[in-house]
N, C-alpha and C positions, 0 to 999 in steps of 0.2 A: 571219684575224688576230684576238682580240680583245684590247680594251683596258679595263681593271676600273679603272670612277670609283667614287669618293665620291663623296656628295653631301652637303656638309658646312653647306646653309641648306638652307630647307623651301621657297622660289623660285626655287632652281638647275633650270635645264633640260641636257636633255640634247646633247649636239652633235648635228645632223643636217645631212644633205649637202643642199642648195639644189635639186639635178637629182639625175637618176638614176648620171649619170657624174662627177660633180662632186669634184673629187682632195679638195678640204679640207671637214671638215667643222665648220660658224659656232655661236663659242662666242657666249655670249650675257651679257649685264648683271646679275649680278645685284646690283643695289642697291632699297634700299629708293623711293627717290624720284627723281626726275627730276635728272643730274645737269646741270649747266652748265660746259661747257668755255671758257675766255676763247679769244681769239685769242693763238696760239705758245703756247697752255698747253700740261703735260704733267701729267695727274690717270691716277690707277692704278685699276682699275674689275676686283671680281675676280669670277669666274665659280661662286664658290659650289661648286668643281668640285675634286679634286683626283684623279690618277692615277696607276698605275703600269702605263708602256710596258713593252715586255720590253725586255731585254737583245740589245743589237748593232738599235737601234733609238734613235728620238730623233722628240718631238713639234716643230717649226715652228709657230710664229707665226706669220699671216703676214694684209695688210690686208686687208681685203675690196673688190675694185677700186670697187665701187659707192660706197659708203660711203668712200672717198678720193680720186673724182674728185669727185665728185658733194657731199660733206659739208668733202673736206680732215681728214676723222677717219682718222688712220693708226696703226699701232702706231710708239709713239714712238720704240723697237732697229730701226725695218725689218723685222726677222725676230725674234723672238725664239726662244727654246732651253729647251725642255722636258727635261730629260736620264732619262733610264730609271734615279734615282735619285730622284729627287728625288719627293717626296710630300705639299707642300704646297699650299697652292690657287693655281691659277692665274691668276695676275693677270698683264691686260694694260694694260700701260702707253698709252694713248693719247693722241695727240698732235695737237694743233687748228693743221692747215697754213693753214688760211685767218687772213683779217680781221676774220670776222665769228666774235661766240659762237656758240655747239654745243651743243643739247641732248641730253644722249643716256640715251632713257627707260630703266625698268628690261624685263627681255628684248629686250631690243633684241641683234640681233647686231652685234659687236664687232670682232671678228675669226673670221678661218678658220686650223683649227688641222689638219696634212696632216702625217698618220705617217710615217718617214721611213730606212732602211737607216744605217747609219754604219758606215766601214768604221777599227777601231783601227788605230791607226799609232804606229810607232816613228819618232823623230827621232834624227839623229845627225850630228852633224860631217865635214866631209872639205875638204879644200886649192882639190879644183879638182869641175863640176860636165861633165856630161858635155856636149857643144858641139849647138847646135841650130840649124837656119839662120836662125830668127827671133836668136836669142842674147838680146842685152841691149834690144832696142825693146825700151817700152811706149810706153801713151799716144798711143793713134792711130799708132801707125808701122806699123797693116800696113792702112791707108789709111780710108772712111770706110765 
């Protein structure tokens, strides 16, 4: 599959995988100067790119595990969604979960993009749902 990208800023970087079989493509901060993120603060960081994701697919923006676990920086919405008809700049809302100020450098890998298929769905009201063994059990009802 080919996803066309448009470079919106001269210093934008192409998303790249960290290893041969990585599912995610790293998105990099396209900023001119280092950006400080206060504890428990959210900042929006542009990537300097826009994308034409094919119809039937979407871009899912996930945390980079090392950045989230070691630095406490993750996407504020946990998983961002880039729809196939969106043509604006890919922006990552980065949240600092730590109790220390963090610095994001220009070009730093801030999140990862995974292109995923989706099924178009039609919703309809009904009076009854089919029975299952689990039924209405939730929030730990199936055990640890």
